[in-house]
N, C-alpha and C positions, 0 to 999 in steps of 0.2 A: 487349590486343586479343583478341577471341574468334575463333579460326580455324575452329572448327566447333562446332555445337551441335545437340542434338536439338530437334525441333520443339516439344516440351513443356518442354524444359529442366528435366526432373524432377530432384529432389534425390536420389532413390534408384532403384535398379533394381527393376522389378516382380518379384514372386516367380517368375514363369515364366522370367525371364531368368537365374536362377541355375543354371548348368550346370557342365560340366566345364572350362570355360575362363574365364579371368579377364576378365569383361566389364566395361567401364567404363560410366558412366551416359550417355555420349554427349556430354559436355561437355569441350572441350579449350580451353585458354587459352594465349596466347603469353607471359604473364609468370607467374612462380611466386607462390605465396601468401606473405603476410608471415610473419615469425617467430611462433612460438607465444608467446602472452602468459603471464606468470607469474601464477598465481592460487592461492588457497587452496581446498581442497575443502570444500564445505559438509557439515554433518552429515547422516548418513543419515536419511531420514524414518522408517524402521522396518525390521524384519526382512524379508528377501526381496528388497529392492531391490538392484540392481547398478549399479555406476558405469560410465557411458559418457563418455569424455573429450570435451572441446571440440575443434572443428576449424574450419578456414576453408572455407566453401562459396562457390559462385559464383552470382550472380543478375544481373538486368538492369543493376543499378548497380555491378557489380563484386564483389570479395570481401567477404564479411561473416562475422562470427564467430558460430558456433553454440555456446552455452555448454555446458560439461560438465554433466551432470545425472544424478541417480539415477532409474532406471526399473525397472519390474517386467518381468522377462523373459517372453517369450511362453509358455514352458513350462519345467518343471524339466529340468535336465540340459544346458541350452544355455549357451554363452558368447558374448560379444560380440567380434567382430573389427572394430576401427575401420576406417573408410574412410581413404584416403590419396590424395595427389596424387603422380603419377609422370611422369617425362619419357618421352614416347612417340616420340621421334625428331624430331618437328617441333613439338610443343606439349606442355604439361602436361595430363595427363588425370586425371580423378578416378575412383577405383575405390571403389565403394560398400561400406559396411560391411554386415555380416550376422550373424545368429545361427546357431550350429552347435555340434556336440558338442565341437569343439576349436578353438583359436585358430589362424587362418591368418596369412598374410603381410599386414602393414600398413605396408610400406615402410621398416621399421626406424626409424620416427618415434618419438621418446621423448615420448609424451603425458603421462607421469607417472601417479602413483597406481596403480601396478601394471602399467601399459602402458609398459614401458621400451624398447620397440623390438622385442622378441621375446617372444611368449607373454603370459601374464597372471599376475602374482604377488599379485593382490588377494584371491584366494580360490579355492575349488574346491567341487564338488558331492560331498556325502558322504551316500549312501543317500537321495537325493531332497531333502536339505536343504543349503542353501548355507552353507559355513563361511567366515568372514571373517578375513583376516590383520590383526591389530591394528596392525602396524607400517606399514600402507599406508592403511587406511581411517579416516575420521573418524566416530566414533560419537556425539560430542556428549554429550547427556544421555539418549540412547536406550539402553535395556537390550537388548543382543544377547547371546544365550547361546552360540551356535555361533562361538566365537572362538579363534583360535590366534595364535601370535606367531612370525614368521619374518622375519629381517632380509633386506632386499632391497638388493643392490648394483647401482647403476646405472653402467654404463660410458659410455654415451652421454649426455653432460650438455649438449649444445648444444640450441638451440631451433629448429633447422631443421625446417620443416613439410612437406617434400616429398622425394621420392626421385629421384636421378639429375639429369641436366641440370647447368647451371652452379651450383655451390655446393650441390648437393643431397646427400643422404645416400647413401653408396655401400654399399648393402645389397642382397642378392639372396635370392630365395625359396629356402628349404631344401626338402628332399624331404618332410619331415614337414609343413611348411606347405602344400606343394602338395597333399599327401594330405588335409589338413584342408579345403582349398578344394573338393576333389572330393567331400566328404561332402554329405549332404542339408542344404540351407540354408533358413533362414527369413528373410524380408524384415524390415526394421525395423518395429517396432510402429506402430500408428496414432498413439500419443502421441509417438513419436520423429519421425514425419513432420510432425505438427502443430507440434512444437517447432521444427523447422527452418523451416517456413513462417512461423511467428510471428516468428522472428528475421530472416527475409528482409524482413519488413515493418517492422522496427524500424530507423529511420534511424540511430540511434546505434551500431548494430552494424557499419556499413559501415567498411571499412578506410580508404576515402578520407575519411571523416569523423573517425574516432577515431585515425587514424595508428598503428594496431597496438595500441591500448589500448582495447578495447571497454568501454563503461560497465557491461555485464553480462557477466562472464567465466564464472561458474558459478552453478548454481541447485540447490536441494535437490530440487526436483521440477518436472515439466513444468507449465506455466501458473502457476508460482510468482508471476510478476509480476502476472498477472491476479488471482490470489488476494490478493496484497498490495494491489493497486489496489482490489479489492472490500472488503478489510478497512479500507483507508484511507477508502473511501467510507462504509462503515458507521460508522467512527469520526467522520467529518465529520458524518454524519447525527445521530449521538448527541450530538455537540457542538452542532450546530444545534438539536436538540431541547432540550438543556440550556439553551442561550441563549434559546430561545423561552420555556421555563418560567421562567427568570429574568426575562425581560421581562414575562411575565404576572404574576409575583409583584410586580415593580416597579409595574406598572400597577394591581394590586390595592392595593398600599400607597399609591400616589398617590390612588386612589379613596377609600380609607379616610381619608387625610389631608384630602382635599377635603370628605368628609362631615363629618369632625370640625370642620374650619374653618367649614363651613356651619352646623353645630349651634352652634358657639361664637358665630358671628355672629348667629344667631337669638337665642341666650341673651342676648347683649350688647344686642340690640335690645329684647328684653323688659325687661331691666334698665333700659335707658334710659327706656322707657315708664313703668315702675314708678317710677323716680326722678322723672320729669316729673310723674306723677300725684301723688306725694308732695309735690313742690314746689307744685303747684297746690292740693293740699289744704291745705298750710300757708298759702299765700296766702289761700285762702278763709277759713280759720280766723281769720287776722289781720284780714281785712276784716269778718268777722262780729263779732269782738270790738270793733273800732272802731265798728261800727254800733250795737252794744249800748251802748257807752259814751256816744256822742252822744245816743242816744235817752233815756237816764236823766237827763241834765242838763237838757234842755228843759222838762219838766214842773215841776221845782223852781223855775225862774226865773219861770214863769207864776204859780205859787201865791204867790210872793213879791211879785209886782207887783200882784196883785188887791187885797189889803188896802190897799195904798198908794193905789190909785185910789179905793177906797171912802172912804178917809179924806179925801182931797181933795174928793171929792164932798160929803161931809157938811159940810165946812167952808163950801164955797160955798153950800150950801143954808142953812146957818145964817146 
């Protein structure tokens, strides 16, 4: 149950709201967020990116998971202090994350990958260049030159995602963390805010739907899903183009076969005509031969009969 909410229900505090006191984003909820899901950190996209851990945010449909993601910091020399949920005496209140010169208090929540509950062990700024701890970060096949190796011991191994209240983490803000919070802060980047908004609109990220196991737990970069969808669409378009080309090739082959069959049919018709003409010519030759044979016998019979008649005529005359 939402006990109180800001009119805008914004995910982050505007830049002007970052001051000397720990101001929440104006959202308080009667039930704590689910446990942190266990996920693998994706490989860094390139040098200069910094890891921001995943967290449970609150929206109109309840808690939803915002995947951990590699982002570019707004400027050199700043570090990311994650947001956290904390018991406020009557409800769980979300305290927004921010960029600053040092890591502040984030509820003692063990977000992993360098954010063990206190500070950040994933890297540090060295003369304007960020150096990465090899034991914490996943480099994949990306070539990163500013790398060191320091073992990180994590004492807090639970997956509790909130501070205080029933079952929450019992951690309090230290003097150095309070000092870090009082430093000049910068709000989350536009990409970070867009990232959270996109996850709010993703039904599969809702805790009520995924039961604490979001279908997207971490991403290598903001809008990776859209990038993947665009790539899938391009692949589908290429496959469709290939299928269309294959269909055109098949149609052309069918056309060629039809033409060949038509040509063969025409040739067969011509052959039949020629065969018929040859047969007719043969018949004509036979008829002509028979006609010549009958024509040669008739004159010989007549010449044989004439003398016979003459002979009889002479006798009678005699």
